[in-house]
OpenMM code with the backbone's topology and positions (N, CA, C; nanometers):
from openmm import Vec3, app, unit

residues = "MET LEU LYS GLU LYS PHE SER VAL THR MET LYS CYS ALA SER ILE ALA ALA MET PHE HIS ARG MET ASN LEU CYS CYS THR ARG SER ASN TYR ARG LEU ALA LYS ALA ASN PRO LYS LYS GLN GLN GLY PHE THR ASN GLN LEU ASN MET VAL LYS THR THR LEU PRO".split()
positions = [
    Vec3(9.2469, 9.3234, 16.5378),
    Vec3(9.1163, 9.3745, 16.5033),
    Vec3(9.0108, 9.2653, 16.5139),
    Vec3(9.0415, 9.1457, 16.4685),
    Vec3(8.9449, 9.0361, 16.4798),
    Vec3(8.9106, 9.0073, 16.6248),
    Vec3(9.0135, 9.0099, 16.7086),
    Vec3(8.9908, 8.9803, 16.8498),
    Vec3(8.9059, 9.0892, 16.9149),
    Vec3(8.9345, 9.2149, 16.8811),
    Vec3(8.8602, 9.3264, 16.9401),
    Vec3(8.7150, 9.3306, 16.8941),
    Vec3(8.6936, 9.3132, 16.7637),
    Vec3(8.5579, 9.3257, 16.7095),
    Vec3(8.4745, 9.1990, 16.7233),
    Vec3(8.5366, 9.0828, 16.6977),
    Vec3(8.4606, 8.9586, 16.6884),
    Vec3(8.4984, 8.8548, 16.7935),
    Vec3(8.5898, 8.8869, 16.8812),
    Vec3(8.6373, 8.7942, 16.9842),
    Vec3(8.6888, 8.6634, 16.9241),
    Vec3(8.7631, 8.6750, 16.8134),
    Vec3(8.8195, 8.5594, 16.7431),
    Vec3(8.9686, 8.5841, 16.7253),
    Vec3(9.0497, 8.4824, 16.7498),
    Vec3(9.1928, 8.4944, 16.7241),
    Vec3(9.2308, 8.3969, 16.6130),
    Vec3(9.3011, 8.4477, 16.5132),
    Vec3(9.3466, 8.3664, 16.4001),
    Vec3(9.4861, 8.4104, 16.3625),
    Vec3(9.5651, 8.3182, 16.3131),
    Vec3(9.6985, 8.3506, 16.2637),
    Vec3(9.6863, 8.4027, 16.1212),
    Vec3(9.7878, 8.4744, 16.0768),
    Vec3(9.7872, 8.5321, 15.9423),
    Vec3(9.7725, 8.4242, 15.8352),
    Vec3(9.8391, 8.3114, 15.8532),
    Vec3(9.8324, 8.2033, 15.7550),
    Vec3(9.6897, 8.1490, 15.7445),
    Vec3(9.6197, 8.1415, 15.8569),
    Vec3(9.4814, 8.0928, 15.8548),
    Vec3(9.3902, 8.1902, 15.7823),
    Vec3(9.4117, 8.3179, 15.8037),
    Vec3(9.3309, 8.4190, 15.7360),
    Vec3(9.3587, 8.4162, 15.5859),
    Vec3(9.4854, 8.4038, 15.5481),
    Vec3(9.5205, 8.3968, 15.4060),
    Vec3(9.4587, 8.2736, 15.3411),
    Vec3(9.4595, 8.1602, 15.4097),
    Vec3(9.3988, 8.0381, 15.3561),
    Vec3(9.2485, 8.0546, 15.3414),
    Vec3(9.1856, 8.1197, 15.4370),
    Vec3(9.0420, 8.1423, 15.4302),
    Vec3(9.0092, 8.2340, 15.3117),
    Vec3(9.0873, 8.3396, 15.2943),
    Vec3(9.0674, 8.4278, 15.1795),
    Vec3(9.0831, 8.3508, 15.0494),
    Vec3(9.1854, 8.2650, 15.0417),
    Vec3(9.2102, 8.1875, 14.9205),
    Vec3(9.0911, 8.0975, 14.8889),
    Vec3(9.0346, 8.0339, 14.9900),
    Vec3(8.9169, 7.9488, 14.9685),
    Vec3(8.7974, 8.0290, 14.9183),
    Vec3(8.7922, 8.1561, 14.9530),
    Vec3(8.6816, 8.2427, 14.9103),
    Vec3(8.7154, 8.3171, 14.7806),
    Vec3(8.8260, 8.2779, 14.7151),
    Vec3(8.8743, 8.3426, 14.5927),
    Vec3(8.9029, 8.4912, 14.6133),
    Vec3(8.9564, 8.5251, 14.7295),
    Vec3(8.9978, 8.6614, 14.7603),
    Vec3(9.1482, 8.6620, 14.7825),
    Vec3(9.2070, 8.7794, 14.7855),
    Vec3(9.3488, 8.7877, 14.8141),
    Vec3(9.3729, 8.8981, 14.9155),
    Vec3(9.4818, 8.8875, 14.9831),
    Vec3(9.5184, 8.9849, 15.0850),
    Vec3(9.6480, 9.0512, 15.0406),
    Vec3(9.6442, 9.1807, 15.0169),
    Vec3(9.7644, 9.2521, 14.9746),
    Vec3(9.7951, 9.3638, 15.0724),
    Vec3(9.9195, 9.3992, 15.0797),
    Vec3(9.9601, 9.5100, 15.1649),
    Vec3(9.9475, 9.6399, 15.0853),
    Vec3(9.9244, 9.7465, 15.1550),
    Vec3(9.9134, 9.8755, 15.0878),
    Vec3(10.0512, 9.9208, 15.0392),
    Vec3(10.0514, 9.9965, 14.9320),
    Vec3(10.1751, 10.0516, 14.8781),
    Vec3(10.1975, 10.1901, 14.9361),
    Vec3(10.3184, 10.2342, 14.9304),
    Vec3(10.3499, 10.3670, 14.9781),
    Vec3(10.4252, 10.4418, 14.8699),
    Vec3(10.4233, 10.5716, 14.8776),
    Vec3(10.4966, 10.6535, 14.7823),
    Vec3(10.6176, 10.7138, 14.8528),
    Vec3(10.7272, 10.7171, 14.7823),
    Vec3(10.8493, 10.7731, 14.8401),
    Vec3(10.8396, 10.9252, 14.8451),
    Vec3(10.8966, 10.9824, 14.9454),
    Vec3(10.8905, 11.1272, 14.9639),
    Vec3(10.9616, 11.2025, 14.8509),
    Vec3(11.0675, 11.1425, 14.7959),
    Vec3(11.1443, 11.2099, 14.6916),
    Vec3(11.0921, 11.1805, 14.5504),
    Vec3(10.9834, 11.1079, 14.5385),
    Vec3(10.9319, 11.0695, 14.4072),
    Vec3(10.8800, 11.1918, 14.3311),
    Vec3(10.8929, 11.1858, 14.1996),
    Vec3(10.8472, 11.2939, 14.1139),
    Vec3(10.7015, 11.2672, 14.0747),
    Vec3(10.6058, 11.3492, 14.1209),
    Vec3(10.4643, 11.3248, 14.0924),
    Vec3(10.4310, 11.3298, 13.9435),
    Vec3(10.4993, 11.4152, 13.8671),
    Vec3(10.4715, 11.4244, 13.7229),
    Vec3(10.5131, 11.2958, 13.6519),
    Vec3(10.6300, 11.2415, 13.6873),
    Vec3(10.6750, 11.1162, 13.6266),
    Vec3(10.5842, 11.0006, 13.6665),
    Vec3(10.5391, 11.0005, 13.7915),
    Vec3(10.4482, 10.8952, 13.8374),
    Vec3(10.3174, 10.9004, 13.7603),
    Vec3(10.2643, 11.0200, 13.7401),
    Vec3(10.1383, 11.0339, 13.6671),
    Vec3(10.1564, 10.9910, 13.5217),
    Vec3(10.2689, 11.0263, 13.4613),
    Vec3(10.2968, 10.9841, 13.3239),
    Vec3(10.3035, 10.8328, 13.3132),
    Vec3(10.3707, 10.7701, 13.4087),
    Vec3(10.3799, 10.6250, 13.4085),
    Vec3(10.2422, 10.5620, 13.4255),
    Vec3(10.1616, 10.6164, 13.5163),
    Vec3(10.0270, 10.5639, 13.5393),
    Vec3(9.9425, 10.5766, 13.4134),
    Vec3(9.9533, 10.6894, 13.3438),
    Vec3(9.8786, 10.7086, 13.2194),
    Vec3(9.9204, 10.6069, 13.1140),
    Vec3(10.0512, 10.5841, 13.0997),
    Vec3(10.1009, 10.4860, 13.0033),
    Vec3(10.0526, 10.3455, 13.0387),
    Vec3(10.0592, 10.3117, 13.1651),
    Vec3(10.0165, 10.1799, 13.2092),
    Vec3(9.8681, 10.1584, 13.1815),
    Vec3(9.7861, 10.2576, 13.2096),
    Vec3(9.6431, 10.2456, 13.1832),
    Vec3(9.6155, 10.2324, 13.0336),
    Vec3(9.6920, 10.3038, 12.9502),
    Vec3(9.6749, 10.2921, 12.8060),
    Vec3(9.7094, 10.1514, 12.7592),
    Vec3(9.8177, 10.0964, 12.8098),
    Vec3(9.8577, 9.9609, 12.7728),
    Vec3(9.7511, 9.8605, 12.8181),
    Vec3(9.6985, 9.8787, 12.9373),
    Vec3(9.5967, 9.7871, 12.9888),
    Vec3(9.4713, 9.7883, 12.9013),
    Vec3(9.4334, 9.9052, 12.8517),
    Vec3(9.3106, 9.9130, 12.7723),
    Vec3(9.3313, 9.8652, 12.6296),
    Vec3(9.4544, 9.8698, 12.5765),
    Vec3(9.4764, 9.8301, 12.4377),
    Vec3(9.5087, 9.6817, 12.4234),
    Vec3(9.5554, 9.6166, 12.5286),
    Vec3(9.5865, 9.4741, 12.5205),
    Vec3(9.4581, 9.3928, 12.5320),
    Vec3(9.4518, 9.2789, 12.4620),
    Vec3(9.3304, 9.1963, 12.4701),
    Vec3(9.3117, 9.1300, 12.6032),
] * unit.nanometer
topology = app.Topology()
chain = topology.addChain("A")
for resn in residues:
    res = topology.addResidue(resn, chain)
    for name in ("N", "CA", "C"):
        topology.addAtom(name, app.Element.getBySymbol(name[0]), res)
């Protein structure tokens, strides 16, 4: 994408280092499994959000 849009070629390590210098991070997207239970996932997400808001 960098080469196509900006005519620049960089290795992944160079991009990660540049992000680090800018106090940014590069993460990969997550995926959901086809057999996952949506109700259990939503329950877990709700619990996690509650814990996040109650902890200092």
